[in-house]
N, CA, C and O atoms as a Maestro MAE file, in Angstrom:
{
 s_m_m2io_version
 :::
 2.0.0
}

f_m_ct {
 s_m_title
 :::
 protein
 m_atom[308] {
  # First column is atom index #
  i_m_mmod_type
  r_m_x_coord
  r_m_y_coord
  r_m_z_coord
  i_m_residue_number
  s_m_chain_name
  s_m_pdb_residue_name
  s_m_pdb_atom_name
  i_m_atomic_number
  :::
  1 25 128.906 134.559 60.826 1 A "MET " " N  " 7
  2 3 127.738 134.573 61.878 1 A "MET " " CA " 6
  3 2 127.138 133.719 62.160 1 A "MET " " C  " 6
  4 15 127.023 133.374 63.336 1 A "MET " " O  " 8
  5 25 126.627 133.173 61.281 2 A "TYR " " N  " 7
  6 3 125.962 132.049 61.526 2 A "TYR " " CA " 6
  7 2 125.938 130.561 60.647 2 A "TYR " " C  " 6
  8 15 125.216 130.142 59.742 2 A "TYR " " O  " 8
  9 25 126.952 130.069 61.295 3 A "PRO " " N  " 7
  10 3 127.120 128.793 60.674 3 A "PRO " " CA " 6
  11 2 126.818 127.494 59.959 3 A "PRO " " C  " 6
  12 15 127.444 126.634 59.340 3 A "PRO " " O  " 8
  13 25 125.247 127.812 60.424 4 A "GLU " " N  " 7
  14 3 124.202 126.738 59.852 4 A "GLU " " CA " 6
  15 2 123.703 127.323 58.460 4 A "GLU " " C  " 6
  16 15 123.049 126.705 57.620 4 A "GLU " " O  " 8
  17 25 124.169 128.722 58.382 5 A "ILE " " N  " 7
  18 3 124.134 128.369 56.880 5 A "ILE " " CA " 6
  19 2 124.849 127.590 56.397 5 A "ILE " " C  " 6
  20 15 124.287 126.594 55.942 5 A "ILE " " O  " 8
  21 25 126.003 127.645 56.299 6 A "ARG " " N  " 7
  22 3 126.910 127.111 55.929 6 A "ARG " " CA " 6
  23 2 127.159 125.584 55.619 6 A "ARG " " C  " 6
  24 15 127.619 124.918 54.692 6 A "ARG " " O  " 8
  25 25 126.619 125.370 56.868 7 A "ARG " " N  " 7
  26 3 126.477 123.780 57.118 7 A "ARG " " CA " 6
  27 2 125.217 123.225 56.576 7 A "ARG " " C  " 6
  28 15 125.063 122.004 56.540 7 A "ARG " " O  " 8
  29 25 124.400 123.955 56.195 8 A "HIS " " N  " 7
  30 3 123.266 123.098 55.726 8 A "HIS " " CA " 6
  31 2 123.044 124.157 53.916 8 A "HIS " " C  " 6
  32 15 122.021 124.716 53.519 8 A "HIS " " O  " 8
  33 25 124.263 124.084 53.298 9 A "THR " " N  " 7
  34 3 124.188 124.633 52.309 9 A "THR " " CA " 6
  35 2 123.004 125.736 51.906 9 A "THR " " C  " 6
  36 15 122.218 125.333 51.048 9 A "THR " " O  " 8
  37 25 122.794 127.021 52.402 10 A "VAL " " N  " 7
  38 3 122.187 127.784 52.003 10 A "VAL " " CA " 6
  39 2 122.983 129.150 51.612 10 A "VAL " " C  " 6
  40 15 124.150 129.510 51.764 10 A "VAL " " O  " 8
  41 25 122.356 129.475 51.303 11 A "GLY " " N  " 7
  42 3 122.685 130.790 49.838 11 A "GLY " " CA " 6
  43 2 122.025 131.775 50.825 11 A "GLY " " C  " 6
  44 15 121.149 131.464 51.632 11 A "GLY " " O  " 8
  45 25 122.608 133.121 50.640 12 A "VAL " " N  " 7
  46 3 122.526 134.602 51.053 12 A "VAL " " CA " 6
  47 2 122.412 135.182 50.281 12 A "VAL " " C  " 6
  48 15 123.294 134.840 49.493 12 A "VAL " " O  " 8
  49 25 121.749 136.107 49.787 13 A "ASP " " N  " 7
  50 3 121.386 137.258 48.987 13 A "ASP " " CA " 6
  51 2 120.811 138.549 49.667 13 A "ASP " " C  " 6
  52 15 119.686 138.588 50.165 13 A "ASP " " O  " 8
  53 25 121.754 139.680 49.641 14 A "ILE " " N  " 7
  54 3 121.462 141.060 50.336 14 A "ILE " " CA " 6
  55 2 121.310 142.093 49.242 14 A "ILE " " C  " 6
  56 15 122.227 142.278 48.442 14 A "ILE " " O  " 8
  57 25 120.138 142.793 49.186 15 A "THR " " N  " 7
  58 3 120.537 143.897 48.333 15 A "THR " " CA " 6
  59 2 119.318 145.083 49.720 15 A "THR " " C  " 6
  60 15 118.543 145.065 50.676 15 A "THR " " O  " 8
  61 25 119.913 145.741 48.925 16 A "PHE " " N  " 7
  62 3 118.817 147.628 50.038 16 A "PHE " " CA " 6
  63 2 117.952 147.703 48.743 16 A "PHE " " C  " 6
  64 15 118.262 147.469 47.575 16 A "PHE " " O  " 8
  65 25 116.474 148.204 49.442 17 A "ASP " " N  " 7
  66 3 115.895 148.729 49.400 17 A "ASP " " CA " 6
  67 2 115.353 150.080 49.322 17 A "ASP " " C  " 6
  68 15 114.297 150.197 49.944 17 A "ASP " " O  " 8
  69 25 115.784 151.177 48.713 18 A "ASP " " N  " 7
  70 3 115.788 152.563 48.804 18 A "ASP " " CA " 6
  71 2 114.177 152.877 49.218 18 A "ASP " " C  " 6
  72 15 113.969 153.638 50.164 18 A "ASP " " O  " 8
  73 25 113.072 152.288 48.505 19 A "SER " " N  " 7
  74 3 111.642 152.661 48.662 19 A "SER " " CA " 6
  75 2 111.168 152.528 50.465 19 A "SER " " C  " 6
  76 15 110.281 153.146 51.055 19 A "SER " " O  " 8
  77 25 112.038 151.593 50.947 20 A "LYS " " N  " 7
  78 3 111.686 150.894 52.036 20 A "LYS " " CA " 6
  79 2 112.476 150.732 52.937 20 A "LYS " " C  " 6
  80 15 112.232 149.969 53.872 20 A "LYS " " O  " 8
  81 25 113.832 151.574 52.811 21 A "ASN " " N  " 7
  82 3 114.867 151.985 53.410 21 A "ASN " " CA " 6
  83 2 115.635 150.407 54.515 21 A "ASN " " C  " 6
  84 15 116.510 150.257 55.368 21 A "ASN " " O  " 8
  85 25 114.760 149.666 53.881 22 A "ALA " " N  " 7
  86 3 115.552 147.991 54.340 22 A "ALA " " CA " 6
  87 2 116.182 146.839 53.400 22 A "ALA " " C  " 6
  88 15 115.981 146.559 52.218 22 A "ALA " " O  " 8
  89 25 116.765 146.451 54.083 23 A "PHE " " N  " 7
  90 3 117.744 144.912 53.191 23 A "PHE " " CA " 6
  91 2 116.630 144.171 53.482 23 A "PHE " " C  " 6
  92 15 115.728 143.967 54.295 23 A "PHE " " O  " 8
  93 25 117.361 143.711 51.909 24 A "LEU " " N  " 7
  94 3 115.821 142.344 51.431 24 A "LEU " " CA " 6
  95 2 117.146 141.173 51.887 24 A "LEU " " C  " 6
  96 15 118.314 141.541 51.756 24 A "LEU " " O  " 8
  97 25 116.862 139.936 52.357 25 A "LEU " " N  " 7
  98 3 117.609 139.458 52.315 25 A "LEU " " CA " 6
  99 2 116.742 138.107 51.425 25 A "LEU " " C  " 6
  100 15 115.518 137.978 51.415 25 A "LEU " " O  " 8
  101 25 117.580 137.332 50.827 26 A "ALA " " N  " 7
  102 3 116.743 135.903 50.125 26 A "ALA " " CA " 6
  103 2 118.344 135.084 50.305 26 A "ALA " " C  " 6
  104 15 119.536 135.212 50.027 26 A "ALA " " O  " 8
  105 25 117.110 133.942 51.155 27 A "PHE " " N  " 7
  106 3 117.815 132.787 52.128 27 A "PHE " " CA " 6
  107 2 117.530 131.983 50.320 27 A "PHE " " C  " 6
  108 15 116.618 132.407 49.611 27 A "PHE " " O  " 8
  109 25 118.513 130.781 49.821 28 A "THR " " N  " 7
  110 3 118.096 130.319 49.140 28 A "THR " " CA " 6
  111 2 118.838 128.602 49.247 28 A "THR " " C  " 6
  112 15 119.792 128.417 50.002 28 A "THR " " O  " 8
  113 25 118.305 127.548 48.470 29 A "ARG " " N  " 7
  114 3 119.212 126.263 48.606 29 A "ARG " " CA " 6
  115 2 118.055 125.592 47.240 29 A "ARG " " C  " 6
  116 15 116.838 125.665 47.071 29 A "ARG " " O  " 8
  117 25 119.002 125.055 46.594 30 A "GLY " " N  " 7
  118 3 118.540 124.791 45.404 30 A "GLY " " CA " 6
  119 2 117.769 125.847 44.538 30 A "GLY " " C  " 6
  120 15 118.250 126.889 44.091 30 A "GLY " " O  " 8
  121 25 116.365 125.347 44.368 31 A "ASN " " N  " 7
  122 3 115.896 125.895 43.500 31 A "ASN " " CA " 6
  123 2 114.768 126.458 44.126 31 A "ASN " " C  " 6
  124 15 113.868 126.833 43.374 31 A "ASN " " O  " 8
  125 25 114.520 126.693 46.136 32 A "ASP " " N  " 7
  126 3 113.499 127.249 46.467 32 A "ASP " " CA " 6
  127 2 114.671 128.529 47.122 32 A "ASP " " C  " 6
  128 15 115.877 128.708 46.949 32 A "ASP " " O  " 8
  129 25 113.855 129.089 47.745 33 A "VAL " " N  " 7
  130 3 113.938 130.421 47.738 33 A "VAL " " CA " 6
  131 2 112.972 130.845 49.112 33 A "VAL " " C  " 6
  132 15 111.761 130.628 49.097 33 A "VAL " " O  " 8
  133 25 113.616 131.435 50.220 34 A "LEU " " N  " 7
  134 3 112.837 132.567 51.181 34 A "LEU " " CA " 6
  135 2 113.341 133.303 51.354 34 A "LEU " " C  " 6
  136 15 114.570 133.312 51.419 34 A "LEU " " O  " 8
  137 25 112.365 134.551 51.553 35 A "THR " " N  " 7
  138 3 112.866 135.895 52.195 35 A "THR " " CA " 6
  139 2 112.266 136.810 52.875 35 A "THR " " C  " 6
  140 15 111.061 137.048 52.783 35 A "THR " " O  " 8
  141 25 113.047 137.388 53.602 36 A "THR " " N  " 7
  142 3 112.438 138.382 54.610 36 A "THR " " CA " 6
  143 2 112.844 139.712 54.773 36 A "THR " " C  " 6
  144 15 113.101 140.089 53.629 36 A "THR " " O  " 8
  145 25 113.055 140.674 55.585 37 A "HIS " " N  " 7
  146 3 113.357 142.227 55.333 37 A "HIS " " CA " 6
  147 2 114.282 142.399 56.334 37 A "HIS " " C  " 6
  148 15 114.253 141.624 57.291 37 A "HIS " " O  " 8
  149 25 115.447 143.656 56.259 38 A "LEU " " N  " 7
  150 3 116.399 143.890 57.720 38 A "LEU " " CA " 6
  151 2 115.715 145.233 58.323 38 A "LEU " " C  " 6
  152 15 116.477 146.055 57.815 38 A "LEU " " O  " 8
  153 25 115.082 145.759 58.831 39 A "GLU " " N  " 7
  154 3 115.104 147.398 58.339 39 A "GLU " " CA " 6
  155 2 116.406 147.738 59.004 39 A "GLU " " C  " 6
  156 15 117.056 147.178 59.886 39 A "GLU " " O  " 8
  157 25 116.654 149.293 58.010 40 A "ARG " " N  " 7
  158 3 117.668 149.597 58.188 40 A "ARG " " CA " 6
  159 2 118.932 150.404 59.795 40 A "ARG " " C  " 6
  160 15 120.061 150.887 59.887 40 A "ARG " " O  " 8
  161 25 117.742 150.076 60.730 41 A "HIS " " N  " 7
  162 3 118.215 150.958 61.957 41 A "HIS " " CA " 6
  163 2 118.603 149.467 62.869 41 A "HIS " " C  " 6
  164 15 119.144 149.639 63.962 41 A "HIS " " O  " 8
  165 25 118.333 148.080 62.427 42 A "ASP " " N  " 7
  166 3 118.271 146.912 63.537 42 A "ASP " " CA " 6
  167 2 119.956 146.175 61.957 42 A "ASP " " C  " 6
  168 15 120.827 145.331 62.171 42 A "ASP " " O  " 8
  169 25 119.775 146.753 61.014 43 A "ALA " " N  " 7
  170 3 121.322 146.113 60.418 43 A "ALA " " CA " 6
  171 2 122.435 146.966 60.505 43 A "ALA " " C  " 6
  172 15 123.524 146.566 60.094 43 A "ALA " " O  " 8
  173 25 122.312 148.035 60.962 44 A "ASP " " N  " 7
  174 3 123.200 148.935 61.650 44 A "ASP " " CA " 6
  175 2 123.471 148.617 62.942 44 A "ASP " " C  " 6
  176 15 124.676 148.523 63.174 44 A "ASP " " O  " 8
  177 25 122.856 148.453 63.714 45 A "GLU " " N  " 7
  178 3 123.160 147.544 65.169 45 A "GLU " " CA " 6
  179 2 124.040 146.020 64.766 45 A "GLU " " C  " 6
  180 15 125.145 145.581 65.084 45 A "GLU " " O  " 8
  181 25 123.316 145.696 64.218 46 A "CYS " " N  " 7
  182 3 124.280 144.182 63.747 46 A "CYS " " CA " 6
  183 2 125.459 144.311 63.122 46 A "CYS " " C  " 6
  184 15 126.357 143.553 63.490 46 A "CYS " " O  " 8
  185 25 125.750 145.334 61.992 47 A "MET " " N  " 7
  186 3 126.927 145.784 61.706 47 A "MET " " CA " 6
  187 2 127.370 146.131 62.494 47 A "MET " " C  " 6
  188 15 128.440 145.533 62.379 47 A "MET " " O  " 8
  189 25 127.512 146.988 63.794 48 A "SER " " N  " 7
  190 3 127.962 147.965 64.427 48 A "SER " " CA " 6
  191 2 128.257 146.810 66.069 48 A "SER " " C  " 6
  192 15 128.489 147.185 67.218 48 A "SER " " O  " 8
  193 25 128.149 145.691 65.639 49 A "GLY " " N  " 7
  194 3 128.382 144.372 66.820 49 A "GLY " " CA " 6
  195 2 127.592 144.669 68.217 49 A "GLY " " C  " 6
  196 15 127.791 143.962 69.205 49 A "GLY " " O  " 8
  197 25 126.818 145.601 68.226 50 A "ILE " " N  " 7
  198 3 125.659 146.253 69.298 50 A "ILE " " CA " 6
  199 2 124.333 144.673 69.391 50 A "ILE " " C  " 6
  200 15 123.949 144.334 70.510 50 A "ILE " " O  " 8
  201 25 124.109 144.346 68.853 51 A "LYS " " N  " 7
  202 3 122.984 142.538 68.478 51 A "LYS " " CA " 6
  203 2 122.551 142.911 66.952 51 A "LYS " " C  " 6
  204 15 122.566 143.892 66.207 51 A "LYS " " O  " 8
  205 25 122.210 141.732 66.935 52 A "CYS " " N  " 7
  206 3 122.195 141.315 65.579 52 A "CYS " " CA " 6
  207 2 120.874 139.541 66.183 52 A "CYS " " C  " 6
  208 15 120.988 138.330 65.988 52 A "CYS " " O  " 8
  209 25 119.863 140.365 66.874 53 A "VAL " " N  " 7
  210 3 118.914 139.161 67.311 53 A "VAL " " CA " 6
  211 2 117.981 139.117 65.646 53 A "VAL " " C  " 6
  212 15 118.048 137.923 65.350 53 A "VAL " " O  " 8
  213 25 117.461 139.592 64.891 54 A "TYR " " N  " 7
  214 3 116.167 139.366 64.387 54 A "TYR " " CA " 6
  215 2 117.275 138.534 62.943 54 A "TYR " " C  " 6
  216 15 116.775 137.426 62.750 54 A "TYR " " O  " 8
  217 25 117.985 138.653 62.389 55 A "VAL " " N  " 7
  218 3 118.524 137.529 61.486 55 A "VAL " " CA " 6
  219 2 118.846 136.131 61.971 55 A "VAL " " C  " 6
  220 15 118.886 135.077 61.337 55 A "VAL " " O  " 8
  221 25 119.120 136.446 63.588 56 A "GLY " " N  " 7
  222 3 119.143 134.987 63.757 56 A "GLY " " CA " 6
  223 2 117.559 134.477 64.216 56 A "GLY " " C  " 6
  224 15 117.434 133.253 64.175 56 A "GLY " " O  " 8
  225 25 116.871 134.906 64.458 57 A "VAL " " N  " 7
  226 3 115.517 134.391 65.114 57 A "VAL " " CA " 6
  227 2 114.874 133.930 63.506 57 A "VAL " " C  " 6
  228 15 114.082 132.991 63.436 57 A "VAL " " O  " 8
  229 25 115.354 134.779 62.111 58 A "GLN " " N  " 7
  230 3 114.880 133.805 60.968 58 A "GLN " " CA " 6
  231 2 115.971 133.078 60.310 58 A "GLN " " C  " 6
  232 15 116.108 132.962 59.092 58 A "GLN " " O  " 8
  233 25 116.375 132.825 60.790 59 A "VAL " " N  " 7
  234 3 117.762 131.359 60.703 59 A "VAL " " CA " 6
  235 2 117.486 130.566 60.670 59 A "VAL " " C  " 6
  236 15 117.377 129.944 59.613 59 A "VAL " " O  " 8
  237 25 117.179 130.061 61.917 60 A "SER " " N  " 7
  238 3 116.241 128.691 62.252 60 A "SER " " CA " 6
  239 2 115.577 128.559 61.880 60 A "SER " " C  " 6
  240 15 115.976 127.722 61.071 60 A "SER " " O  " 8
  241 25 114.357 128.707 61.636 61 A "PRO " " N  " 7
  242 3 113.205 128.671 61.194 61 A "PRO " " CA " 6
  243 2 112.977 128.288 59.543 61 A "PRO " " C  " 6
  244 15 112.572 127.243 59.034 61 A "PRO " " O  " 8
  245 25 113.348 129.396 59.009 62 A "PHE " " N  " 7
  246 3 114.030 129.058 57.581 62 A "PHE " " CA " 6
  247 2 114.865 128.114 57.108 62 A "PHE " " C  " 6
  248 15 114.748 127.789 55.927 62 A "PHE " " O  " 8
  249 25 115.897 127.476 57.960 63 A "ILE " " N  " 7
  250 3 116.773 126.523 57.214 63 A "ILE " " CA " 6
  251 2 115.968 125.156 57.829 63 A "ILE " " C  " 6
  252 15 116.437 124.048 57.569 63 A "ILE " " O  " 8
  253 25 114.709 125.279 58.674 64 A "LYS " " N  " 7
  254 3 113.676 124.041 59.509 64 A "LYS " " CA " 6
  255 2 112.872 123.783 57.753 64 A "LYS " " C  " 6
  256 15 112.554 122.693 57.276 64 A "LYS " " O  " 8
  257 25 112.742 124.908 57.214 65 A "ASN " " N  " 7
  258 3 111.678 124.910 56.374 65 A "ASN " " CA " 6
  259 2 112.539 124.754 55.160 65 A "ASN " " C  " 6
  260 15 111.978 125.196 54.157 65 A "ASN " " O  " 8
  261 25 113.562 124.329 54.975 66 A "PHE " " N  " 7
  262 3 113.980 124.020 53.852 66 A "PHE " " CA " 6
  263 2 114.325 122.402 53.896 66 A "PHE " " C  " 6
  264 15 114.441 121.614 52.957 66 A "PHE " " O  " 8
  265 25 114.444 122.195 55.267 67 A "GLU " " N  " 7
  266 3 114.898 120.871 55.449 67 A "GLU " " CA " 6
  267 2 113.227 120.083 55.761 67 A "GLU " " C  " 6
  268 15 112.866 118.907 55.703 67 A "GLU " " O  " 8
  269 25 112.712 120.986 56.001 68 A "GLU " " N  " 7
  270 3 110.892 120.167 56.343 68 A "GLU " " CA " 6
  271 2 110.083 120.264 54.536 68 A "GLU " " C  " 6
  272 15 109.107 119.569 54.255 68 A "GLU " " O  " 8
  273 25 110.902 121.488 53.264 69 A "ARG " " N  " 7
  274 3 110.851 121.179 52.041 69 A "ARG " " CA " 6
  275 2 111.542 119.351 51.610 69 A "ARG " " C  " 6
  276 15 111.026 118.619 50.766 69 A "ARG " " O  " 8
  277 25 112.610 119.046 52.343 70 A "VAL " " N  " 7
  278 3 112.980 118.294 51.845 70 A "VAL " " CA " 6
  279 2 112.556 116.281 52.017 70 A "VAL " " C  " 6
  280 15 112.404 115.257 51.351 70 A "VAL " " O  " 8
  281 25 112.548 116.775 53.307 71 A "VAL " " N  " 7
  282 3 111.444 115.097 54.010 71 A "VAL " " CA " 6
  283 2 109.984 115.732 53.007 71 A "VAL " " C  " 6
  284 15 109.405 115.006 52.199 71 A "VAL " " O  " 8
  285 25 109.680 116.830 53.205 72 A "PHE " " N  " 7
  286 3 107.789 116.317 52.015 72 A "PHE " " CA " 6
  287 2 107.893 116.335 50.497 72 A "PHE " " C  " 6
  288 15 106.869 116.383 49.815 72 A "PHE " " O  " 8
  289 25 108.958 116.302 50.017 73 A "GLY " " N  " 7
  290 3 109.297 116.139 48.563 73 A "GLY " " CA " 6
  291 2 109.408 114.588 48.477 73 A "GLY " " C  " 6
  292 15 108.769 113.854 47.723 73 A "GLY " " O  " 8
  293 25 110.605 114.137 49.652 74 A "ARG " " N  " 7
  294 3 111.084 112.780 49.652 74 A "ARG " " CA " 6
  295 2 109.400 111.588 49.881 74 A "ARG " " C  " 6
  296 15 109.042 110.510 49.407 74 A "ARG " " O  " 8
  297 25 108.755 112.692 50.958 75 A "GLN " " N  " 7
  298 3 107.442 111.399 51.023 75 A "GLN " " CA " 6
  299 2 106.258 111.301 50.164 75 A "GLN " " C  " 6
  300 15 105.237 110.618 50.086 75 A "GLN " " O  " 8
  301 25 106.824 112.264 49.558 76 A "ALA " " N  " 7
  302 3 105.328 112.671 48.110 76 A "ALA " " CA " 6
  303 2 105.878 112.008 47.025 76 A "ALA " " C  " 6
  304 15 105.154 112.051 46.030 76 A "ALA " " O  " 8
  305 25 107.143 111.280 46.862 77 A "ALA " " N  " 7
  306 3 107.796 110.630 45.709 77 A "ALA " " CA " 6
  307 2 107.703 109.157 45.905 77 A "ALA " " C  " 6
  308 15 108.180 108.391 45.067 77 A "ALA " " O  " 8
  :::
 }
 m_bond[307] {
  # First column is bond index #
  i_m_from
  i_m_to
  i_m_order
  :::
  1 1 2 1
  2 2 3 1
  3 3 4 2
  4 3 5 1
  5 5 6 1
  6 6 7 1
  7 7 8 2
  8 7 9 1
  9 9 10 1
  10 10 11 1
  11 11 12 2
  12 11 13 1
  13 13 14 1
  14 14 15 1
  15 15 16 2
  16 15 17 1
  17 17 18 1
  18 18 19 1
  19 19 20 2
  20 19 21 1
  21 21 22 1
  22 22 23 1
  23 23 24 2
  24 23 25 1
  25 25 26 1
  26 26 27 1
  27 27 28 2
  28 27 29 1
  29 29 30 1
  30 30 31 1
  31 31 32 2
  32 31 33 1
  33 33 34 1
  34 34 35 1
  35 35 36 2
  36 35 37 1
  37 37 38 1
  38 38 39 1
  39 39 40 2
  40 39 41 1
  41 41 42 1
  42 42 43 1
  43 43 44 2
  44 43 45 1
  45 45 46 1
  46 46 47 1
  47 47 48 2
  48 47 49 1
  49 49 50 1
  50 50 51 1
  51 51 52 2
  52 51 53 1
  53 53 54 1
  54 54 55 1
  55 55 56 2
  56 55 57 1
  57 57 58 1
  58 58 59 1
  59 59 60 2
  60 59 61 1
  61 61 62 1
  62 62 63 1
  63 63 64 2
  64 63 65 1
  65 65 66 1
  66 66 67 1
  67 67 68 2
  68 67 69 1
  69 69 70 1
  70 70 71 1
  71 71 72 2
  72 71 73 1
  73 73 74 1
  74 74 75 1
  75 75 76 2
  76 75 77 1
  77 77 78 1
  78 78 79 1
  79 79 80 2
  80 79 81 1
  81 81 82 1
  82 82 83 1
  83 83 84 2
  84 83 85 1
  85 85 86 1
  86 86 87 1
  87 87 88 2
  88 87 89 1
  89 89 90 1
  90 90 91 1
  91 91 92 2
  92 91 93 1
  93 93 94 1
  94 94 95 1
  95 95 96 2
  96 95 97 1
  97 97 98 1
  98 98 99 1
  99 99 100 2
  100 99 101 1
  101 101 102 1
  102 102 103 1
  103 103 104 2
  104 103 105 1
  105 105 106 1
  106 106 107 1
  107 107 108 2
  108 107 109 1
  109 109 110 1
  110 110 111 1
  111 111 112 2
  112 111 113 1
  113 113 114 1
  114 114 115 1
  115 115 116 2
  116 115 117 1
  117 117 118 1
  118 118 119 1
  119 119 120 2
  120 119 121 1
  121 121 122 1
  122 122 123 1
  123 123 124 2
  124 123 125 1
  125 125 126 1
  126 126 127 1
  127 127 128 2
  128 127 129 1
  129 129 130 1
  130 130 131 1
  131 131 132 2
  132 131 133 1
  133 133 134 1
  134 134 135 1
  135 135 136 2
  136 135 137 1
  137 137 138 1
  138 138 139 1
  139 139 140 2
  140 139 141 1
  141 141 142 1
  142 142 143 1
  143 143 144 2
  144 143 145 1
  145 145 146 1
  146 146 147 1
  147 147 148 2
  148 147 149 1
  149 149 150 1
  150 150 151 1
  151 151 152 2
  152 151 153 1
  153 153 154 1
  154 154 155 1
  155 155 156 2
  156 155 157 1
  157 157 158 1
  158 158 159 1
  159 159 160 2
  160 159 161 1
  161 161 162 1
  162 162 163 1
  163 163 164 2
  164 163 165 1
  165 165 166 1
  166 166 167 1
  167 167 168 2
  168 167 169 1
  169 169 170 1
  170 170 171 1
  171 171 172 2
  172 171 173 1
  173 173 174 1
  174 174 175 1
  175 175 176 2
  176 175 177 1
  177 177 178 1
  178 178 179 1
  179 179 180 2
  180 179 181 1
  181 181 182 1
  182 182 183 1
  183 183 184 2
  184 183 185 1
  185 185 186 1
  186 186 187 1
  187 187 188 2
  188 187 189 1
  189 189 190 1
  190 190 191 1
  191 191 192 2
  192 191 193 1
  193 193 194 1
  194 194 195 1
  195 195 196 2
  196 195 197 1
  197 197 198 1
  198 198 199 1
  199 199 200 2
  200 199 201 1
  201 201 202 1
  202 202 203 1
  203 203 204 2
  204 203 205 1
  205 205 206 1
  206 206 207 1
  207 207 208 2
  208 207 209 1
  209 209 210 1
  210 210 211 1
  211 211 212 2
  212 211 213 1
  213 213 214 1
  214 214 215 1
  215 215 216 2
  216 215 217 1
  217 217 218 1
  218 218 219 1
  219 219 220 2
  220 219 221 1
  221 221 222 1
  222 222 223 1
  223 223 224 2
  224 223 225 1
  225 225 226 1
  226 226 227 1
  227 227 228 2
  228 227 229 1
  229 229 230 1
  230 230 231 1
  231 231 232 2
  232 231 233 1
  233 233 234 1
  234 234 235 1
  235 235 236 2
  236 235 237 1
  237 237 238 1
  238 238 239 1
  239 239 240 2
  240 239 241 1
  241 241 242 1
  242 242 243 1
  243 243 244 2
  244 243 245 1
  245 245 246 1
  246 246 247 1
  247 247 248 2
  248 247 249 1
  249 249 250 1
  250 250 251 1
  251 251 252 2
  252 251 253 1
  253 253 254 1
  254 254 255 1
  255 255 256 2
  256 255 257 1
  257 257 258 1
  258 258 259 1
  259 259 260 2
  260 259 261 1
  261 261 262 1
  262 262 263 1
  263 263 264 2
  264 263 265 1
  265 265 266 1
  266 266 267 1
  267 267 268 2
  268 267 269 1
  269 269 270 1
  270 270 271 1
  271 271 272 2
  272 271 273 1
  273 273 274 1
  274 274 275 1
  275 275 276 2
  276 275 277 1
  277 277 278 1
  278 278 279 1
  279 279 280 2
  280 279 281 1
  281 281 282 1
  282 282 283 1
  283 283 284 2
  284 283 285 1
  285 285 286 1
  286 286 287 1
  287 287 288 2
  288 287 289 1
  289 289 290 1
  290 290 291 1
  291 291 292 2
  292 291 293 1
  293 293 294 1
  294 294 295 1
  295 295 296 2
  296 295 297 1
  297 297 298 1
  298 298 299 1
  299 299 300 2
  300 299 301 1
  301 301 302 1
  302 302 303 1
  303 303 304 2
  304 303 305 1
  305 305 306 1
  306 306 307 1
  307 307 308 2
  :::
 }
}
């Protein structure tokens, strides 16, 4: 659904948190981890093909954040 995840070698782990009634998404790249949550209602709409806006809105900034960490790390060395 989001080819940029694979293109930028970002891993995705999804778990469900019963206490929050939401999915927890962890985007990983190397040792870096960025997390967000997805309300159950939004996840249901996404899986039903209705809309999947929230995850799409999160993916791009997360990838940009990973890229900026790489650039900053190289500049600091």
